[in-house]
Backbone as JSON Lines, residues from 0, in Angstrom:
{"i":0,"aa":"M","n":[24.65,-4.79,-10.41],"ca":[23.93,-4.85,-9.12],"c":[24.74,-4.65,-7.97]}
{"i":1,"aa":"R","n":[24.31,-3.98,-6.97],"ca":[25.11,-3.85,-5.96],"c":[25.04,-4.92,-4.91]}
{"i":2,"aa":"P","n":[26.21,-5.29,-4.3],"ca":[26.17,-6.4,-3.33],"c":[25.12,-6.16,-2.13]}
{"i":3,"aa":"T","n":[24.46,-6.95,-1.5],"ca":[23.52,-6.78,-0.57],"c":[24.5,-6.36,0.81]}
{"i":4,"aa":"K","n":[24.12,-5.23,1.32],"ca":[24.7,-4.85,2.63],"c":[23.92,-5.74,3.84]}
{"i":5,"aa":"S","n":[24.69,-5.77,4.73],"ca":[23.94,-6.24,6.06],"c":[22.99,-5.29,6.71]}
{"i":6,"aa":"R","n":[21.88,-5.67,7.06],"ca":[20.89,-4.57,7.59],"c":[21.3,-4.28,8.94]}
{"i":7,"aa":"S","n":[20.83,-3.1,9.13],"ca":[21.01,-2.46,10.53],"c":[20.16,-3.2,11.53]}
{"i":8,"aa":"A","n":[20.6,-2.89,12.85],"ca":[19.84,-3.75,13.9],"c":[18.3,-3.28,13.93]}
{"i":9,"aa":"F","n":[18.15,-1.98,13.67],"ca":[16.68,-1.25,13.62],"c":[16.01,-2.27,12.5]}
{"i":10,"aa":"S","n":[16.37,-2.09,11.42],"ca":[15.81,-2.77,10.13],"c":[15.54,-4.2,10.48]}
{"i":11,"aa":"R","n":[16.37,-5.03,11.04],"ca":[16.21,-6.51,11.36],"c":[15.0,-6.55,12.43]}
{"i":12,"aa":"F","n":[15.14,-5.65,13.26],"ca":[14.29,-5.67,14.34],"c":[12.78,-5.18,13.9]}
{"i":13,"aa":"A","n":[12.74,-4.18,13.01],"ca":[11.48,-3.8,12.34],"c":[11.0,-4.97,11.52]}
{"i":14,"aa":"K","n":[11.56,-5.56,10.87],"ca":[11.06,-6.29,9.85],"c":[10.6,-7.75,10.71]}
{"i":15,"aa":"W","n":[11.3,-7.98,11.79],"ca":[11.01,-9.23,12.66],"c":[9.7,-8.98,13.29]}
{"i":16,"aa":"T","n":[9.63,-7.56,13.96],"ca":[8.47,-7.37,14.69],"c":[7.12,-7.17,13.78]}
{"i":17,"aa":"A","n":[7.48,-6.5,12.49],"ca":[6.14,-6.41,11.58],"c":[5.68,-7.93,11.24]}
{"i":18,"aa":"R","n":[6.53,-8.79,11.11],"ca":[6.18,-10.16,10.59],"c":[5.48,-10.94,12.06]}
{"i":19,"aa":"A","n":[6.09,-10.81,13.04],"ca":[5.6,-11.29,14.43],"c":[4.09,-10.79,14.71]}
{"i":20,"aa":"T","n":[4.07,-9.6,14.65],"ca":[2.77,-8.87,15.34],"c":[1.55,-9.03,13.95]}
{"i":21,"aa":"G","n":[2.12,-9.43,12.73],"ca":[1.11,-9.6,11.85],"c":[0.44,-10.95,11.84]}
{"i":22,"aa":"R","n":[0.94,-11.73,12.7],"ca":[0.45,-13.22,12.49],"c":[-0.77,-13.34,13.48]}
{"i":23,"aa":"P","n":[-1.6,-14.26,13.19],"ca":[-3.01,-14.5,13.8],"c":[-2.84,-14.9,15.29]}
{"i":24,"aa":"S","n":[-1.73,-15.73,15.54],"ca":[-1.29,-16.09,17.05],"c":[-1.04,-14.92,17.86]}
{"i":25,"aa":"T","n":[-0.42,-13.76,17.26],"ca":[-0.13,-12.73,17.95],"c":[-1.42,-12.18,18.36]}
{"i":26,"aa":"F","n":[-2.46,-11.84,17.64],"ca":[-3.51,-11.19,17.67],"c":[-4.36,-12.05,18.65]}
{"i":27,"aa":"G","n":[-4.2,-13.42,18.62],"ca":[-5.02,-14.18,19.71],"c":[-4.17,-14.0,21.19]}
{"i":28,"aa":"L","n":[-3.15,-13.41,21.15],"ca":[-2.6,-13.48,22.23],"c":[-3.12,-12.01,23.21]}
{"i":29,"aa":"T","n":[-3.56,-11.04,22.43],"ca":[-4.04,-9.89,23.07],"c":[-5.25,-9.99,23.81]}
{"i":30,"aa":"P","n":[-6.3,-10.67,23.45],"ca":[-7.6,-10.93,24.3],"c":[-7.08,-11.62,25.76]}
{"i":31,"aa":"R","n":[-6.01,-12.5,25.71],"ca":[-5.47,-13.37,26.64],"c":[-5.0,-12.45,27.75]}
{"i":32,"aa":"V","n":[-4.16,-11.32,27.02],"ca":[-3.44,-10.24,28.09],"c":[-4.72,-9.58,28.63]}
{"i":33,"aa":"I","n":[-5.6,-9.07,27.89],"ca":[-6.75,-8.23,28.53],"c":[-7.63,-9.1,29.62]}
{"i":34,"aa":"V","n":[-7.68,-10.52,29.3],"ca":[-8.67,-11.39,30.31],"c":[-7.68,-11.47,31.59]}
{"i":35,"aa":"V","n":[-6.36,-11.57,31.4],"ca":[-5.47,-11.62,32.55],"c":[-5.61,-10.54,33.33]}
{"i":36,"aa":"W","n":[-5.66,-9.32,32.74],"ca":[-5.68,-7.99,33.25],"c":[-6.86,-7.87,34.01]}
{"i":37,"aa":"A","n":[-7.99,-8.29,33.5],"ca":[-9.52,-8.12,34.03],"c":[-9.48,-8.92,35.1]}
{"i":38,"aa":"V","n":[-8.87,-10.17,35.16],"ca":[-8.98,-11.18,36.26],"c":[-8.43,-10.64,37.47]}
{"i":39,"aa":"T","n":[-7.12,-10.11,37.35],"ca":[-6.22,-9.49,38.37],"c":[-7.0,-8.2,38.92]}
{"i":40,"aa":"G","n":[-8.05,-7.54,38.36],"ca":[-8.67,-6.28,38.71],"c":[-8.97,-6.51,40.27]}
{"i":41,"aa":"P","n":[-9.82,-7.69,40.63],"ca":[-10.31,-7.86,42.11],"c":[-9.02,-8.08,43.04]}
{"i":42,"aa":"V","n":[-8.09,-8.67,42.38],"ca":[-6.88,-8.9,43.18],"c":[-6.34,-7.63,43.73]}
{"i":43,"aa":"F","n":[-6.16,-6.67,42.77],"ca":[-5.46,-5.31,43.08],"c":[-6.64,-4.33,43.6]}
{"i":44,"aa":"G","n":[-7.8,-4.8,43.88],"ca":[-8.8,-3.93,44.23],"c":[-9.23,-2.8,43.06]}
{"i":45,"aa":"F","n":[-9.15,-3.04,41.88],"ca":[-9.21,-2.13,40.72],"c":[-8.63,-0.67,41.12]}
{"i":46,"aa":"S","n":[-7.39,-0.93,41.46],"ca":[-6.84,0.47,42.01],"c":[-6.32,1.1,40.59]}
{"i":47,"aa":"D","n":[-6.1,2.3,41.01],"ca":[-5.39,3.28,40.01],"c":[-4.16,2.56,39.4]}
{"i":48,"aa":"T","n":[-3.26,1.87,40.14],"ca":[-2.05,1.22,39.62],"c":[-2.32,0.26,38.66]}
{"i":49,"aa":"W","n":[-3.48,-0.62,38.9],"ca":[-4.0,-1.54,38.1],"c":[-4.31,-1.06,36.81]}
{"i":50,"aa":"Q","n":[-5.01,0.22,36.79],"ca":[-5.53,0.79,35.66],"c":[-4.38,1.12,34.74]}
{"i":51,"aa":"L","n":[-3.36,1.93,35.51],"ca":[-2.31,2.51,34.86],"c":[-1.4,1.6,34.36]}
{"i":52,"aa":"V","n":[-1.34,0.32,34.8],"ca":[-0.68,-0.68,34.01],"c":[-1.02,-0.91,32.63]}
{"i":53,"aa":"I","n":[-2.3,-1.25,32.44],"ca":[-2.89,-1.61,31.09],"c":[-2.85,-0.19,30.31]}
{"i":54,"aa":"N","n":[-2.97,0.86,31.05],"ca":[-3.12,2.01,30.18],"c":[-1.68,2.31,29.62]}
{"i":55,"aa":"T","n":[-0.67,2.47,30.49],"ca":[0.55,2.61,30.06],"c":[1.24,1.67,29.07]}
{"i":56,"aa":"S","n":[0.92,0.34,29.23],"ca":[1.3,-0.61,28.45],"c":[0.95,-0.39,26.92]}
{"i":57,"aa":"T","n":[-0.39,-0.24,26.75],"ca":[-1.02,-0.34,25.41],"c":[-0.48,1.06,25.04]}
{"i":58,"aa":"T","n":[-0.44,2.11,25.55],"ca":[0.25,3.4,25.12],"c":[1.69,3.03,24.5]}
{"i":59,"aa":"I","n":[2.48,2.62,25.32],"ca":[3.92,2.25,24.97],"c":[3.85,1.15,23.71]}
{"i":60,"aa":"V","n":[3.02,0.3,23.79],"ca":[2.91,-0.63,22.6],"c":[2.51,-0.02,21.23]}
{"i":61,"aa":"T","n":[1.46,1.03,21.57],"ca":[0.82,1.76,20.25],"c":[2.17,2.61,19.82]}
{"i":62,"aa":"F","n":[2.79,3.37,20.58],"ca":[3.68,4.22,20.15],"c":[4.79,3.74,19.45]}
{"i":63,"aa":"L","n":[5.31,2.55,20.01],"ca":[6.37,1.85,19.13],"c":[6.13,1.13,17.74]}
{"i":64,"aa":"M","n":[4.72,0.6,17.79],"ca":[4.22,0.23,16.66],"c":[4.11,1.0,15.61]}
{"i":65,"aa":"V","n":[3.74,2.43,16.0],"ca":[3.66,3.26,14.88],"c":[4.93,3.5,14.02]}
{"i":66,"aa":"F","n":[5.99,3.59,14.77],"ca":[7.32,3.72,14.23],"c":[7.9,2.41,13.52]}
{"i":67,"aa":"L","n":[7.52,1.37,13.97],"ca":[7.9,0.15,13.16],"c":[6.94,-0.08,12.03]}
{"i":68,"aa":"I","n":[5.77,0.05,12.12],"ca":[4.74,0.1,10.99],"c":[5.28,1.15,9.99]}
{"i":69,"aa":"Q","n":[5.63,2.2,10.23],"ca":[6.01,3.31,9.37],"c":[7.21,2.92,8.74]}
{"i":70,"aa":"S","n":[8.16,2.29,9.51],"ca":[9.42,2.08,8.91],"c":[9.18,0.86,7.79]}
{"i":71,"aa":"T","n":[8.34,-0.2,8.16],"ca":[8.11,-1.21,7.08],"c":[7.41,-0.37,5.91]}
{"i":72,"aa":"Q","n":[6.64,0.32,6.13],"ca":[5.77,0.8,4.96],"c":[6.78,1.69,4.06]}
{"i":73,"aa":"N","n":[7.74,2.51,4.77],"ca":[8.59,3.12,4.06],"c":[9.63,2.15,3.2]}
{"i":74,"aa":"R","n":[10.11,1.19,3.85],"ca":[10.91,0.16,2.95],"c":[10.18,-0.72,1.91]}
{"i":75,"aa":"D","n":[8.91,-1.05,2.15],"ca":[7.99,-1.68,1.11],"c":[7.76,-0.63,-0.13]}
{"i":76,"aa":"S","n":[7.41,0.45,0.25],"ca":[7.15,1.6,-0.71],"c":[8.18,1.88,-1.65]}
{"i":77,"aa":"E","n":[9.42,2.03,-1.05],"ca":[10.78,2.27,-1.62],"c":[11.19,1.05,-2.6]}
{"i":78,"aa":"A","n":[10.72,-0.16,-1.99],"ca":[11.08,-1.37,-2.95],"c":[10.06,-1.28,-4.13]}
{"i":79,"aa":"V","n":[8.82,-1.15,-4.11],"ca":[7.9,-1.11,-5.08],"c":[8.13,-0.06,-6.25]}
{"i":80,"aa":"Q","n":[8.67,1.25,-5.49],"ca":[9.08,2.26,-6.34],"c":[10.34,1.9,-7.29]}
{"i":81,"aa":"V","n":[11.26,1.26,-6.79],"ca":[12.45,0.82,-7.58],"c":[12.0,-0.36,-8.6]}
{"i":82,"aa":"K","n":[11.08,-1.1,-8.27],"ca":[10.73,-2.14,-9.2],"c":[10.0,-1.56,-10.32]}
{"i":83,"aa":"L","n":[9.1,-0.52,-9.92],"ca":[8.14,0.27,-11.04],"c":[9.45,1.08,-11.94]}
{"i":84,"aa":"D","n":[10.42,1.67,-11.17],"ca":[11.53,2.49,-12.16],"c":[12.14,1.54,-13.05]}
{"i":85,"aa":"E","n":[12.3,0.34,-12.67],"ca":[12.94,-0.72,-13.5],"c":[12.24,-1.0,-14.65]}
{"i":86,"aa":"I","n":[10.96,-1.35,-14.33],"ca":[9.68,-1.71,-15.64],"c":[9.75,-0.51,-16.23]}
{"i":87,"aa":"I","n":[9.71,0.79,-16.05],"ca":[9.75,1.9,-16.79],"c":[11.05,1.99,-17.77]}
{"i":88,"aa":"R","n":[12.1,1.9,-17.01],"ca":[13.34,1.94,-17.91],"c":[13.46,0.9,-18.85]}
{"i":89,"aa":"A","n":[12.91,-0.33,-18.52],"ca":[13.01,-1.49,-19.35],"c":[12.08,-1.37,-20.67]}
{"i":90,"aa":"V","n":[11.05,-0.89,-20.3],"ca":[10.17,-0.78,-21.67],"c":[10.51,0.37,-22.6]}
{"i":91,"aa":"G","n":[10.67,-0.02,-23.82],"ca":[11.29,0.57,-24.91],"c":[10.79,1.97,-25.16]}
{"i":92,"aa":"N","n":[9.21,2.31,-25.14],"ca":[8.85,3.68,-25.39],"c":[8.48,4.32,-24.14]}
{"i":93,"aa":"A","n":[8.73,3.88,-23.05],"ca":[8.61,4.52,-21.66],"c":[9.08,5.86,-21.71]}
{"i":94,"aa":"K","n":[8.35,6.79,-20.85],"ca":[8.85,7.98,-20.82],"c":[9.88,8.03,-19.4]}
{"i":95,"aa":"N","n":[11.23,7.95,-19.76],"ca":[12.13,7.87,-18.56],"c":[11.95,9.06,-17.51]}
{"i":96,"aa":"E","n":[11.63,10.18,-17.97],"ca":[11.29,11.25,-17.0],"c":[10.4,10.87,-16.13]}
{"i":97,"aa":"L","n":[9.65,9.85,-16.17],"ca":[8.6,9.54,-14.95],"c":[9.39,8.66,-13.84]}
{"i":98,"aa":"L","n":[10.62,8.34,-14.13],"ca":[11.39,7.44,-13.13],"c":[11.09,7.91,-11.68]}
{"i":99,"aa":"D","n":[11.26,9.45,-11.56],"ca":[11.34,9.66,-10.16],"c":[10.22,10.85,-9.71]}
{"i":100,"aa":"L","n":[8.96,10.24,-10.06],"ca":[7.72,11.22,-9.86],"c":[7.5,11.46,-8.43]}
{"i":101,"aa":"E","n":[7.95,10.41,-7.61],"ca":[7.82,10.47,-6.27],"c":[8.5,11.79,-5.59]}
{"i":102,"aa":"E","n":[9.57,12.17,-6.19],"ca":[10.26,13.27,-5.76],"c":[9.74,14.92,-6.32]}
{"i":103,"aa":"L","n":[8.54,14.78,-7.09],"ca":[8.12,16.07,-7.37],"c":[7.08,16.61,-6.73]}
{"i":104,"aa":"E","n":[6.92,17.84,-6.73],"ca":[5.8,18.5,-5.93],"c":[4.46,18.36,-6.46]}
{"i":105,"aa":"E","n":[3.52,18.44,-5.54],"ca":[2.05,18.13,-5.72],"c":[1.69,18.71,-7.05]}
{"i":106,"aa":"E","n":[1.91,20.0,-7.4],"ca":[1.42,20.64,-8.41],"c":[1.86,20.12,-9.66]}
{"i":107,"aa":"D","n":[3.05,19.61,-9.71],"ca":[3.83,18.88,-10.65],"c":[3.11,17.48,-11.02]}
{"i":108,"aa":"L","n":[2.85,16.93,-10.03],"ca":[2.05,15.53,-10.13],"c":[0.78,15.84,-10.71]}
{"i":109,"aa":"D","n":[0.01,16.78,-10.34],"ca":[-1.24,17.16,-10.83],"c":[-1.16,17.4,-12.23]}
{"i":110,"aa":"E","n":[-0.13,18.07,-12.61],"ca":[-0.02,18.43,-14.26],"c":[0.25,17.3,-14.98]}
{"i":111,"aa":"I","n":[0.94,16.16,-14.33],"ca":[1.17,15.14,-15.28],"c":[-0.02,14.13,-15.24]}
{"i":112,"aa":"R","n":[-0.73,13.95,-13.97],"ca":[-1.94,13.33,-13.87],"c":[-2.92,13.81,-14.82]}
{"i":113,"aa":"E","n":[-3.18,15.13,-14.95],"ca":[-4.36,15.58,-15.92],"c":[-3.8,15.27,-17.47]}
{"i":114,"aa":"T","n":[-2.31,15.33,-17.82],"ca":[-1.96,14.72,-19.05],"c":[-2.32,13.38,-19.34]}
{"i":115,"aa":"Y","n":[-2.1,12.43,-18.36],"ca":[-2.45,11.31,-18.43],"c":[-4.09,10.74,-18.55]}
{"i":116,"aa":"M","n":[-4.72,11.81,-17.74],"ca":[-6.44,11.54,-17.71],"c":[-6.84,12.06,-19.14]}
{"i":117,"aa":"A","n":[-6.31,12.99,-19.75],"ca":[-6.63,13.49,-21.09],"c":[-6.27,12.56,-21.87]}
{"i":118,"aa":"M","n":[-5.08,11.79,-21.74],"ca":[-4.7,10.55,-22.94],"c":[-5.82,9.37,-22.58]}
{"i":119,"aa":"A","n":[-6.04,9.28,-21.47],"ca":[-7.13,7.93,-21.28],"c":[-8.49,8.38,-21.8]}
{"i":120,"aa":"K","n":[-8.84,9.44,-21.69],"ca":[-10.09,10.04,-22.24],"c":[-10.35,9.82,-23.89]}
{"i":121,"aa":"K","n":[-8.99,10.37,-24.47],"ca":[-8.95,10.18,-25.93],"c":[-9.1,8.75,-26.4]}
{"i":122,"aa":"A","n":[-8.36,7.94,-25.45],"ca":[-8.42,6.48,-25.73],"c":[-9.66,5.85,-25.71]}
{"i":123,"aa":"R","n":[-10.36,6.13,-24.55],"ca":[-11.78,5.77,-24.52],"c":[-12.6,6.13,-25.46]}
{"i":124,"aa":"E","n":[-12.56,7.43,-25.98],"ca":[-13.3,7.97,-27.18],"c":[-12.96,7.32,-28.21]}
{"i":125,"aa":"A","n":[-11.74,6.97,-28.58],"ca":[-11.57,6.28,-29.85],"c":[-12.11,4.93,-29.74]}
{"i":126,"aa":"R","n":[-11.91,4.31,-28.78],"ca":[-12.5,2.86,-28.52],"c":[-14.05,2.92,-28.65]}
{"i":127,"aa":"E","n":[-14.72,3.9,-27.96],"ca":[-16.14,3.83,-28.2],"c":[-16.29,4.2,-29.72]}
{"i":128,"aa":"K","n":[-15.71,4.86,-30.38],"ca":[-15.85,5.29,-31.85],"c":[-15.82,3.86,-32.61]}
{"i":129,"aa":"K","n":[-14.63,3.22,-32.23],"ca":[-14.41,2.05,-32.92],"c":[-15.59,1.01,-32.59]}
{"i":130,"aa":"D","n":[-16.07,0.91,-31.38],"ca":[-17.06,-0.36,-31.06],"c":[-18.2,0.13,-31.94]}
{"i":131,"aa":"T","n":[-18.61,1.43,-31.81],"ca":[-19.91,1.86,-32.58],"c":[-19.72,1.76,-34.11]}
{"i":132,"aa":"T","n":[-18.66,1.84,-34.76],"ca":[-18.44,1.7,-36.05],"c":[-18.43,0.16,-36.42]}
{"i":133,"aa":"R","n":[-17.84,-0.71,-35.39],"ca":[-18.08,-2.32,-35.57],"c":[-19.75,-2.5,-35.46]}
{"i":134,"aa":"A","n":[-20.3,-2.15,-34.42],"ca":[-21.57,-2.46,-34.39],"c":[-22.48,-2.04,-35.44]}
{"i":135,"aa":"A","n":[-22.24,-0.91,-36.01],"ca":[-22.9,-0.43,-37.43],"c":[-22.63,-1.16,-38.43]}
{"i":136,"aa":"S","n":[-21.23,-1.88,-38.4],"ca":[-20.96,-2.62,-39.61],"c":[-21.6,-3.98,-39.5]}
{"i":137,"aa":"R","n":[-21.64,-4.6,-38.28],"ca":[-22.27,-5.86,-38.1],"c":[-23.76,-5.77,-38.47]}
{"i":138,"aa":"T","n":[-24.52,-4.65,-38.09],"ca":[-25.71,-4.36,-38.38],"c":[-26.04,-4.24,-39.88]}
{"i":139,"aa":"D","n":[-25.06,-3.64,-40.42],"ca":[-25.3,-3.59,-41.97],"c":[-25.09,-4.92,-42.72]}
{"i":140,"aa":"K","n":[-24.15,-5.79,-42.04],"ca":[-23.88,-7.12,-42.62],"c":[-25.14,-7.99,-42.47]}
{"i":141,"aa":"R","n":[-25.64,-8.02,-41.42],"ca":[-26.98,-8.76,-41.06],"c":[-27.98,-8.42,-41.91]}
{"i":142,"aa":"A","n":[-28.05,-7.05,-42.11],"ca":[-29.33,-6.4,-42.94],"c":[-29.1,-6.89,-44.43]}
{"i":143,"aa":"H","n":[-27.84,-6.93,-44.88],"ca":[-27.32,-7.25,-46.28],"c":[-27.87,-8.73,-46.55]}
{"i":144,"aa":"R","n":[-27.52,-9.63,-45.41],"ca":[-27.82,-11.14,-45.55],"c":[-29.25,-11.27,-45.62]}
{"i":145,"aa":"R","n":[-30.03,-10.45,-45.09],"ca":[-31.31,-10.77,-45.11],"c":[-32.13,-10.51,-46.39]}
{"i":146,"aa":"E","n":[-31.44,-9.77,-47.16],"ca":[-31.86,-9.29,-48.39],"c":[-31.8,-10.37,-49.38]}
């Protein structure tokens, strides 16, 4: 196992921001900001500048949040992928060629998905056949007992 490296300033900031913005208290703050902005409308005569402040603020926050959310999503996705890869690697009969599926082209993924869908269909058919056989066997046993 590799020693843990210190995170970059961006990673630390992105993680902290993601946690902070995901809290209910942060969500509760947004209506307050809107109320303050609305209340100040008459003070500033509902001017273009007054409107520009809220429009610019929300645009900047939205723009920055897109990148922070994507960064967090990428990190989480990568961590899940590594964990899944470790599970595949650790299972004895697993197909290790599936370890890096996320690197394949869409057509390759479709081909592999079709293979697994066919395997699932066969397994369901076998299960249904087995269930049908069991049900028939139970019916035969009940009929035999009644005789």
